[in-house]
Structures are given as structure tokens and as C-alpha cells.
C-alpha positions in Angstrom: 26.9 -2.0 -7.0 23.6 -1.9 -5.2 22.3 1.6 -5.0 19.3 1.4 -2.6 18.1 -0.5 0.5 14.7 -2.0 -0.1 12.2 -3.3 2.5 9.0 -5.0 1.5 6.0 -5.0 3.9 3.0 -7.4 3.3 -0.5 -7.9 4.7 -1.3 -11.5 3.8 -4.1 -14.0 3.3 -7.1 -12.4 4.9 -9.0 -9.3 3.7 -7.2 -6.3 2.1 -4.0 -8.1 1.1 -1.4 -5.4 0.3 2.2 -4.6 -0.2 4.4 -1.6 0.5 7.9 -1.1 -0.9 10.4 1.2 0.9 13.3 2.6 -0.9 15.9 3.9 1.6 13.2 4.4 4.2 10.7 6.2 2.0 7.5 4.7 0.5 8.3 4.0 -3.1 5.0 2.2 -4.0 2.1 0.6 -2.2 -1.0 -1.2 -3.5 -3.9 -3.3 -2.3 -4.7 -6.5 -4.1 -8.2 -5.4 -4.8 -7.0 -2.7 -7.1 -5.3 -5.3 -9.3 -7.7 -8.2 -9.2 -10.9 -6.0 -9.1 -12.3 -8.1 -6.2 -13.2 -5.9 -3.3 -11.2 -6.5 -0.1 -9.3 -9.2 -1.9 -7.8 -11.9 0.2 -5.5 -14.9 -0.7 -1.9 -15.0 -1.9 0.2 -11.9 -2.4 2.0 -12.5 -5.7 0.1 -9.7 -7.5 0.9 -7.0 -5.0 4.6 -7.9 -4.9 4.9 -8.0 -8.7 3.2 -4.6 -8.9 5.7 -3.0 -6.6 8.8 -4.7 -8.1 7.8 -3.9 -11.7 7.0 -0.3 -10.8 10.5 0.1 -9.2 12.2 -1.9 -11.9 13.8 -4.4 -9.6 13.4 -8.1 -8.7 12.8 -10.0 -5.5 16.6 -10.6 -5.3 17.0 -6.8 -4.7 14.9 -6.8 -1.6 16.9 -6.7 1.6 14.2 -7.6 4.0 10.5 -8.8 3.9 8.2 -8.2 6.9 4.8 -9.8 6.9 1.6 -10.0 9.0 -1.5 -12.1 9.0 -3.8 -11.3 11.9 -5.2 -14.9 12.0 -1.9 -16.6 12.7 1.8 -15.8 12.3 2.5 -16.2 8.6 4.8 -19.3 8.9 2.1 -21.2 10.8 -0.6 -19.9 8.5 1.2 -21.2 5.5 2.0 -24.5 7.1 -1.7 -25.1 7.7 -2.7 -24.0 4.2 -0.5 -26.8 2.8 -3.0 -29.4 4.1 -6.1 -27.4 4.8 -8.6 -26.4 2.1 -9.4 -22.8 2.9 -10.5 -21.0 -0.3 -11.2 -17.8 1.6 -7.5 -17.5 2.4 -5.9 -19.5 -0.5 -8.2 -20.4 -3.3 -7.4 -23.3 -5.6 -6.5 -21.2 -8.5 -3.7 -19.5 -6.5 -2.2 -22.6 -4.9 0.1 -23.3 -7.9 1.5 -19.8 -7.9 2.0 -19.9 -4.1 3.8 -23.3 -4.2 6.3 -21.9 -6.7 6.8 -18.5 -5.0 10.1 -18.0 -3.1 8.3 -16.3 -0.1 5.8 -19.1 0.4 6.9 -21.1 3.4 10.2 -19.3 3.3 12.8 -20.1 6.0 15.1 -17.2 5.0 16.3 -15.0 7.9 15.4 -12.1 5.6 11.7 -12.9 5.9 10.1 -11.9 9.2 6.6 -12.0 10.7 5.3 -9.5 13.3 2.0 -9.2 15.2 -1.0 -7.2 14.2 -1.3 -4.2 16.5 2.4 -3.7 16.4 2.2 -3.4 12.6 -0.7 -0.9 12.9 1.3 1.1 15.4 4.3 1.4 13.1 2.1 2.4 10.2 0.9 5.3 12.3 3.9 6.9 14.2 6.7 5.9 11.8 5.4 8.1 9.0 3.8 10.8 11.1 5.2 14.3 11.3 5.9 14.0 15.0 9.2 13.2 16.8 7.2 12.1 19.9 3.7 11.4 20.9 1.2 8.6 21.6 -0.5 6.0 19.4 -4.1 4.7 19.6 -4.8 1.4 17.8 -8.4 0.2 17.8 -9.8 -2.4 15.3 -12.1 -5.4 15.0 -9.5 -8.0 16.0 -5.8 -8.4 16.2 -3.4 -11.2 17.0 -3.8 -13.9 19.7 -2.2 -13.0 23.0 0.2 -15.9 22.5 1.5 -14.3 19.3 1.9 -10.7 20.4 5.5 -9.6 20.1 5.8 -6.4 22.1 6.1 -6.1 25.9 3.0 -4.7 27.5 2.0 -3.9 31.1 1.9 -7.0 33.4 -1.5 -5.9 34.7 -3.0 -6.3 31.2 -2.9 -10.1 31.3 -5.0 -12.4 29.1 -5.3 -16.0 28.3 -3.2 -17.2 25.3 -6.3 -17.3 23.0 -7.5 -13.8 23.8 -7.4 -11.4 20.9 -6.1 -7.9 20.6 -8.9 -5.3 20.6 -7.2 -2.0 21.6 -3.5 -1.1 22.0 -2.0 2.2 23.3 1.6 3.3 22.9 4.0 6.2 23.4 6.9 6.9 21.1 10.0 9.0 21.0 12.0 8.9 17.7 12.1 5.3 16.7 11.4 3.9 20.2 7.9 2.5 20.8 6.5 1.5 24.2 3.1 -0.2 24.9 1.1 1.5 27.6 -2.0 -0.6 27.6 -3.6 -3.6 25.9 -7.3 -4.4 25.9 -8.2 -8.0 25.0 -11.2 -10.0 23.8 -11.5 -13.3 25.5 -13.0 -16.2 23.5 -16.5 -17.4 24.2 -18.2 -20.7 23.8 -20.8 -21.7 21.3 -21.3 -21.5 17.5 -20.0 -18.4 15.8 -18.0 -17.5 18.9 -14.8 -17.6 16.9 -16.1 -14.9 14.5 -14.5 -11.7 15.8 -17.7 -9.6 15.5 -19.3 -11.8 18.2 -16.4 -11.0 20.6 -16.6 -8.4 23.3 -14.5 -5.6 21.9 -14.9 -1.9 20.8 -14.3 -2.5 17.1 -15.9 -5.9 17.2 -19.1 -4.4 18.5 -19.3 -2.0 15.6 -18.9 -4.8 13.2 -21.5 -6.8 15.0 -24.0 -4.0 14.6 -22.9 -3.7 10.9 -23.6 -7.5 10.4 -27.0 -7.1 12.2 -28.1 -4.2 10.1 -26.5 -4.8 6.7 -25.6 -8.5 6.8 -21.9 -7.7 6.4 -19.3 -7.0 9.1 -17.4 -4.8 6.8 -20.2 -2.2 6.2 -19.0 0.0 9.1 -18.9 3.1 6.8 -22.6 2.6 6.0 -23.4 2.2 9.7 -21.7 5.5 10.5 -23.7 7.2 7.7 -27.0 5.8 9.0 -26.4 6.7 12.7 -27.5 10.4 12.5 -31.0 9.2 11.4 -31.5 7.3 14.6 -33.2 8.6 17.8 -31.3 9.2 21.0 -31.4 6.6 23.7 -34.0 4.3 22.1 -31.6 1.3 22.5 -29.8 0.4 25.7 -26.0 1.0 25.9 -23.9 -1.5 24.1 -20.6 -0.4 25.6 -19.9 0.5 29.2 -16.6 2.0 30.4 -15.9 2.2 34.1 -12.6 3.0 35.7 -10.9 2.3 32.4 -12.4 -1.2 32.1 -14.6 -1.8 29.0 -17.6 -4.0 29.4 -19.6 -5.2 26.4 -23.1 -6.4 27.6 -24.3 -9.6 26.0 -26.1 -9.4 22.7 -29.5 -10.8 23.5 -32.7 -11.9 21.8 -34.1 -8.4 22.2 -32.2 -7.7 18.9 -34.4 -10.0 16.9 -34.7 -8.1 13.6 -31.4 -8.9 11.8 -31.1 -8.1 8.1 -31.2 -11.4 6.1 -30.5 -11.1 2.4 -33.5 -11.9 0.3 -33.6 -11.4 -3.5 -37.1 -10.1 -3.2 -36.6 -7.6 -0.4 -35.8 -3.9 -0.4 -33.5 -3.0 2.4 -34.4 0.6 2.5 -38.2 -0.2 2.8 -37.8 -2.8 5.5 -40.2 -2.4 8.4 -37.1 -2.8 10.7 -35.5 0.4 9.4 -36.5 2.6 12.4 -35.0 0.0 14.7 -31.8 -0.2 12.6 -31.4 3.6 12.6 -31.8 3.7 16.4 -29.3 0.9 16.8 -26.8 2.6 14.5 -27.2 5.8 16.6 -26.5 3.9 19.8 -23.5 2.0 18.3 -21.9 5.2 17.0 -22.6 7.2 20.2 -21.1 4.5 22.4 -18.1 4.2 20.2 -17.4 8.0 20.2 -17.8 8.1 24.0 -15.3 5.2 24.6 -12.7 6.5 22.0 -12.9 10.0 23.5 -12.4 8.7 27.0 -9.4 6.6 25.9 -7.9 9.5 24.1 -8.3 11.8 27.1 -6.7 9.1 29.3 -3.7 9.0 27.0 -3.4 12.8 27.1 -3.7 13.0 30.8 -1.3 10.1 31.7 1.4 11.0 29.3 1.2 14.7 28.8 1.7 14.1 25.1 0.7 16.8 22.6 0.6 14.6 19.5 -1.7 11.7 18.8 -1.4 9.1 16.0 -4.2 6.7 15.1 -4.6 3.6 13.0 -6.7 0.4 13.0 -10.0 0.0 11.3 -11.9 2.1 13.9 -9.7 5.1 12.9 -11.7 5.2 9.7 -14.6 6.5 11.7 -14.3 10.1 10.7 -17.2 11.3 13.0 -15.4 9.9 16.1 -12.1 11.2 14.8 -13.5 14.7 14.6 -14.6 14.5 18.2 -11.2 13.2 19.3 -9.4 15.9 17.4 -11.6 18.7 18.8 -12.2 17.4 22.4 -9.4 15.1 23.6 -6.9 18.0 24.3 -4.1 17.1 21.8 -2.4 19.8 19.9 -2.2 17.6 16.8 -3.9 14.5 15.6 -2.5 12.4 12.6 -4.4 9.5 11.2 -2.9 6.9 8.9 -4.8 7.2 5.6 -4.7 3.4 5.2 -5.9 2.9 8.7 -7.4 -0.5 8.0 -5.6 -3.7 7.3 -4.3 -2.6 3.9 -2.1 -0.2 5.9 -0.6 -3.1 7.8 1.9 -3.4 4.8 3.2 0.1 5.7 3.6 -0.8 9.3 5.4 -4.1 8.5 7.8 -2.3 6.2 8.7 0.4 8.8 9.1 -2.2 11.5 11.7 -3.7 9.3 13.4 -0.4 8.5 13.4 1.0 12.1 13.6 -2.1 14.4 15.4 -4.7 12.4 17.7 -2.6 10.1 18.0 0.0 12.9 17.7 3.0 10.5 16.4 6.4 11.4 13.1 8.0 10.6 13.3 10.4 7.7 10.0 10.1 5.8 6.7 11.8 6.5 3.6 10.6 4.7 2.2 13.9 3.5 0.0 12.3 0.9 -1.1 8.8 -0.1 -0.4 8.9 -3.8 1.9 5.9 -3.9 0.6 3.8 -6.8 2.6 3.6 -10.0 2.4 6.1 -12.8 0.5 5.5 -16.0 1.9 7.5 -19.0 0.1 8.9 -22.0 0.8 5.8 -24.0 -1.1 3.7 -21.4 -4.1 6.1 -21.8 -3.9 6.1 -25.5 -3.8 2.3 -25.6 -6.9 2.1 -23.4 -8.8 4.5 -25.7 -7.7 2.7 -28.9 -9.4 -0.6 -28.1 -12.0 -1.5 -30.6 -15.1 -1.4 -28.4 -13.9 1.9 -26.8 -12.9 3.7 -29.9 -16.3 3.5 -31.5 -18.0 4.8 -28.3 -15.9 7.8 -27.4 -14.3 10.9 -28.7 -11.1 12.2 -27.0 -9.3 15.5 -27.3 -6.3 17.0 -25.5 -6.8 20.2 -23.6 -4.3 22.9 -23.2 -5.9 23.9 -19.9 -7.6 20.8 -18.5 -8.5 22.3 -15.1 -10.2 25.3 -16.7 -12.2 23.1 -19.1 -13.1 20.6 -16.4 -14.3 23.4 -14.1 -16.6 24.6 -16.8 -18.1 21.2 -17.2 -18.5 20.8 -13.4 -20.2 24.2 -13.2 -22.6 23.0 -15.9 -23.6 20.1 -13.6 -21.6 17.4 -15.4 -20.3 14.3 -13.5 -16.6 13.9 -14.1 -14.4 10.8 -13.9 -11.1 12.3 -12.8 -8.0 10.1 -13.4 -4.6 11.7 -12.6 -1.1 10.6 -11.7 -0.5 8.0 -9.0 -3.4 6.2 -7.3 -4.2 6.7 -3.6 -3.4 4.0 -1.0 -6.2 3.3 1.4 -10.0 3.2 1.1 -10.6 6.9 0.3 -10.4 8.5 -3.2 -8.3 11.6 -2.6 -8.5 13.3 -5.9 -6.5 11.1 -8.3 -9.1 8.3 -8.8 -12.2 10.4 -8.1 -15.7 11.2 -9.3 -16.2 14.9 -9.1 -19.4 17.0 -9.1 -20.9 20.4 -8.3 -22.1 20.6 -4.6 -24.4 23.6 -5.1 -27.6 21.7 -5.8 -29.1 19.0 -3.5 -30.2 16.8 -6.4 -26.6 16.1 -7.3 -26.6 13.4 -4.6 -29.5 11.6 -6.4 -27.8 12.1 -9.8 -24.6 10.5 -8.6 -26.5 7.6 -7.0 -28.8 6.9 -9.9 -26.1 7.2 -12.6 -23.0 5.8 -11.0 -22.8 4.8 -7.4 -26.1 2.9 -6.9 -25.8 3.1 -3.2 -28.2 3.8 -0.3 -29.8 7.3 -0.4 -28.9 8.0 3.2 -25.1 7.9 2.6 -23.5 11.3 2.3 -21.0 12.5 -0.3 -17.8 14.1 0.8 -16.3 17.5 -0.1 -12.9 18.5 -1.1 -12.0 22.1 -0.2 -9.0 24.4 -0.8 -7.0 24.2 2.5 -6.8 28.0 2.9 -10.6 28.2 2.6 -11.4 25.3 4.9 -12.1 27.5 8.0 -14.4 29.7 6.0 -16.7 26.8 5.1 -16.3 24.3 7.9 -15.9 24.6 11.7 -12.7 23.5 13.5 -9.0 24.2 13.0 -7.8 20.6 12.5 -6.5 19.7 9.1 -8.0 16.7 7.2 -5.9 15.9 4.2 -7.0 12.2 4.1 -10.8 12.7 4.4 -10.7 11.1 7.9 -12.3 13.9 10.0 -16.0 15.0 9.9 -16.6 18.7 10.5 -19.7 20.8 11.0 -20.6 22.8 7.9 -20.9 26.5 8.8 -24.6 27.5 8.8 -24.1 30.2 6.2 -22.7 27.6 3.8 -25.2 24.8 4.2 -27.6 26.2 1.6 -24.7 27.0 -0.8 -23.3 23.5 -0.9 -26.3 21.2 0.2 -25.1 18.2 -1.8 -22.3 17.5 0.7 -24.1 18.3 4.0 -25.2 15.2 5.9 -28.5 15.1 7.9 -26.5 16.1 11.1 -25.0 19.2 9.4 -21.5 17.7 9.0 -19.3 16.7 6.1 -16.3 14.3 5.8 -13.8 16.9 4.6 -10.6 16.6 2.5 -8.4 19.6 2.5 -6.3 20.1 -0.7 -2.9 21.8 -0.9 -1.0 22.8 -4.0 2.1 21.1 -2.6 0.6 17.7 -2.4 -1.9 17.7 -5.3 -1.3 20.6 -7.7 -3.7 19.5 -10.3 -6.6 19.1 -8.0 -5.7 22.4 -6.3 -5.8 24.2 -9.7 -9.1 22.6 -10.5 -10.6 23.8 -7.2 -9.2 27.3 -7.9 -10.8 27.3 -11.4 -14.1 26.2 -10.0 -14.0 28.9 -7.3 -13.2 31.5 -9.9 -16.4 30.5 -11.9 -18.8 29.9 -9.0 -17.4 31.6 -5.9 -17.4 28.1 -4.2 -14.0 26.5 -3.2 -15.6 23.1 -2.8 -16.4 20.1 -5.0 -18.0 16.7 -4.3 -15.4 14.0 -4.3 -16.4 10.4 -4.3 -14.5 7.3 -5.3 -14.2 6.4 -9.0 -16.1 3.1 -8.9 -19.5 1.6 -8.7 -21.0 -0.1 -5.7 -19.4 -3.4 -4.9 -16.2 -2.7 -7.0 -12.8 -1.4 -5.9 -11.6 2.1 -6.9 -10.2 2.1 -10.4 -6.5 1.7 -10.8 -5.5 1.7 -14.5 -6.7 3.7 -17.5 -8.5 0.6 -18.7 -10.4 0.4 -15.4 -11.4 4.0 -15.7 -12.6 3.7 -19.3 -14.6 0.6 -18.4 -16.3 2.3 -15.5 -17.0 5.4 -17.7 -18.6 3.4 -20.5 -20.9 1.3 -18.2 -22.2 4.2 -16.0 -23.7 7.6 -16.4 -20.5 9.5 -15.9 -20.7 12.4 -18.4 -17.0 13.0 -19.1 -13.7 11.2 -18.3 -10.6 13.3 -17.8 -7.3 11.3 -17.9 -4.2 13.6 -17.5 -4.9 16.2 -20.2 -7.2 14.0 -22.3 -10.9 14.9 -22.1 -13.1 12.0 -23.2 -16.8 12.1 -24.1 -19.3 9.5 -25.2 -20.5 9.6 -28.9 -23.9 8.9 -30.2 -22.8 5.4 -31.0 -22.4 4.7 -27.3 -26.2 4.4 -26.9 -26.2 1.8 -29.7 -23.2 -0.2 -28.8 -23.4 -0.3 -25.0 -26.7 -2.3 -24.8 -25.6 -4.7 -27.5 -22.3 -5.4 -25.7 -24.2 -6.0 -22.4 -26.4 -8.6 -24.0 -23.5 -10.8 -25.2 -20.8 -10.3 -22.5 -19.7 -8.3 -19.6 -18.3 -5.1 -21.1 -15.4 -4.9 -18.7 -14.0 -8.2 -20.0 -14.4 -7.1 -23.6 -12.9 -3.7 -23.1 -9.9 -5.2 -21.3 -9.3 -8.0 -23.9 -10.3 -6.5 -27.3 -7.2 -5.0 -28.8 -7.0 -2.7 -31.8 -6.4 -4.7 -35.1 -2.8 -4.6 -36.4 
């Protein structure tokens, strides 16, 4: 007899392919494809993420009661029909076509397989797992579905042509009922590149346009946010104009004639265009904050709602989120930790649970640790591989938090691998690099040894929840590192490594109930130093996804300047042989491939 009801949600084909498995209305497991394939923002077919969730739960596809999918480009059935005859390696590369053709969900005609539109999925990812019974939802991203494909009813005054794309959507909810209050569209334009969303006139699209202009990549929005405080006020004309609720995006003209163009011989940070880029970043961020704050205030005033939920890629802008939380007038603000398109899988799953299966809401997403567990045997296996064993020494600790806190206080960089991985783009203390924030040079140490990213980008702090107000300004909680807060003046010199140039920090509050191991580590560090704060950055190097498995963690540890690796209660250090072996391995092959494939002799 079947014990559970399972719903599978999928984000498919374009960037951030992901899956979310619900067991009786609660998230059992969720994963982004990039964590498995190690290709950042991985697109393509979705076999790997489905297999991951099914194997973690110990079930098969036959046990799934309902599958709900989204692809923002086209409805999934139409997308898959086109992929049969259209060579589109960005969406379905040749090496995946065989697996896709054999997969039961590919081109499925089953009534248990459903497709929904983009902003609707984002909305369900936000309100359905929030702690609120009623409130409003703000969805802002780069681009959503075509108007012709949007499923939910919306106000008749918000009309658009069939080929317009979603840019902003606003809803109110009560229990399981969701009602769209406003849609903002981006109409298509003519000319080359006009079909690229970042050339369209939208709030999120404009941010990606500026990211493309400055960094050569539409998906470098986090870098743009970090660069913005270095810019000068009002050196660039407004890029967004809001009047009587109508958003106008002025044309991008030839006055912006200093785009970044990748050149193997160039140094981005020494470009003569840097001052211009900083000023443009300031303008883009300031305009975005102003529009988002105006939209949030409109939602509050027109509905009287006390609770706001946010999702969509723009909800990853923690500086704007901080202003919304402090200035929009809501009592509570909750932001989906996977606010980008990986979180679409959550929204699809909950649309299926609430709207199609007509079940009730009973789950609150208090944390994002929804990857599968790796046991001690998995860790031991990763450490026994030949090329690992000769480079490391490992010992079990009877008090791993105390021992790690001592290393951190001694200025060591720690790779911290615990329990289930986080879902979303932020490392929230289970796949993290941790360091002492008390010395400003720790930023340079992390960048030179591990992260290899631009010097202007800040590092984020984790803080004991009960000490948050002592160190940072503002009452709003920030469990998912999605709100920037001013650092109190008396603390700025005590924890300089996490203070950005504008005096703020992207805070994560830590509670014992949701992450007891990380909480205990912070308590131990506070006992040693008097500081309830640590640097927390993602366990990866630039250009790679956050590590998922023990093998991923060991590979990153051996190929970077991380001082110690802590996996569960195992403390791993490099031996003297590491200095000999690592360069030799690099000469002959990529160490990640060898570490993954070289097993211990029988």
C-alpha cells in the first residue's frame, strides 16, 4: 500500500535546471543541476536532478503522483516538440539527446504531467512555503512567460500583445488562494539582439543589461550590486522612470559606448572605463531600489497587507531587500531563499500540491537544507582515494566546534561541510568557507587563496540570531542572507573583513533550531574572541558551483589554499606531501578528474 503522496516540481531546459520533491506537502529534497554536473547555472535535460531526488527518497518515477514543470522560454510540451527537430545545444546538448529520448517525461502526454507559466511558479515558491496565512507577493525578474502563455487571470487594464513578456507580477493571497493584482510587461522590439531579454524594457532586464555592459555577462548581477557603492551619485542619467505607477525604461543609447569586451590580455579591474562602470552601477542599483520600494509601498497601501513575500531573480538583491524591509511599511518580509529560477521547481511542486491536488498548506520553509545526506562512509570513501590519501591527514574530533573555533581564531581558512546542502545560490553554513572577520586582510587572504574574485566584492557575515541587533542595525530577520544591514559604528573596526565600502553587510542570522552545528560553532568562537560573527562565503572557487558531495569538497580543498577541511566530525589537514604531489598532478591532468576517478586499490 502506498504510504505517501509525492509531487515533483521541475525547472527545465534553460539556466538553473532544478527539481523539488514534495512528500505529503513538505519539501523532501531539492537540487539544482549545477551541483551534480559541476557546470554553473547548468541548463539542458533534467534527468540528473530527478534521479537525485528519487534516489535520496528511495522511490521510482512510478511512485510520483504528479509532475509540474516550467520553462520560461515556452511551455514545456512546445519546447520539447521544437527540440526534436531544432539543434539547440544551449537547451539540449547532443550528449543529452539520447537520455532525453528514452526518458518517460520527455514529450509526455500523461495527464499527471502539467506545465505552468513562469511568474505563477515564482509566486507559489514564495507564498506557499512562507509562515504567513495571508499577505501579498512581489515577483520581479529578468523575463517571464509570453503573455500568450500566462495561466492566471490578471486585471483587464494590464493588457499586452501576445509576444510581450512578464517583467513584474503582484499578487495577494489568503490560505491557498492566490489573486493577481498587477502585471507589468515588456513588449518586443525590432532589430538584432531585440529577442535577448536584457535588451527589453523591464526592471530586472535593465539590471541584467547593465551587468552585460560592465561584466560581459547578464548573470553577474551580484557583482553589479557589490560594485554600486563605489560609484558617484547622479553621474549617469536615470535608467528607470516611474510615473503614476507606469514604468518607463529610456532607450539605451550610444552615450554608453564603453562596454566590457572580453580580451585575454586585458585586466578588467585596471580598465580605464572603471570609473564610468562604477557610476553606471550606482545608477542602476539606485533606480532599482527606488522602483522596488515604490512598488512595495503601493502593495501595502492598496491592500493593507502586513506580510510581504518576494521571489524572482531581483529578490536576490539584498541591498534593495533591506530597504523594502525597513521602509515599505510591512510588519514582516519573507524572501524565498532560492528566489532565482532554481526556485521555480519549488513553485511548480506547490502549485501541484495546492491547486491541482487541492491539499492544504502545512509546511513552512524555515531553512533551505534540503539536499540529501552523506554519511561517514561517504566521507571516508572520499578520503581513501589514492591521490587524496597521500596528501592529507584526517582525525575525528570529540568536539569539532571547539576545535574549529580555535583554528578560526588562529586565522585559518576552514572548508565547512555538514549535513544536507543548501538549495539556492547562497551558502548558508553547510557548504561554506569560514574565516575570522576581525582583520581586514582576511578578505585578501580568501581572494588570493581560494575565491579568486574581484577585490571590490564583499564577504558576508553569519551572526548568532540573538546577537544580531547588537552588531547590525534593523530588526528584520535574515536567515537566508538576503537582506543587507548597516553594521553598527562601534562594530565596524572589530569586524572589518565583512564591512562593505558603504558600511553594510549581507547578513545571515543563525538559530540553534535550524542549524545547531553552525550555532554551536559561533558560540565557541564568541567564547574565544568575544565576537559572535564569522565570515561565511560559498565553498567553491570562482566559476564553479558550490560543492555538493564529500568528493567535491576534498577536490576544492586540495586545489586551493583552504587550510583545513571539516566534514562532520572529521578534521582534515594537508601533509607535507601535498606540496610535492599537487603540482605534479596538475601537470598531467586536472586534479578534480583524478580525485573523482582514482579509487583505492583492492
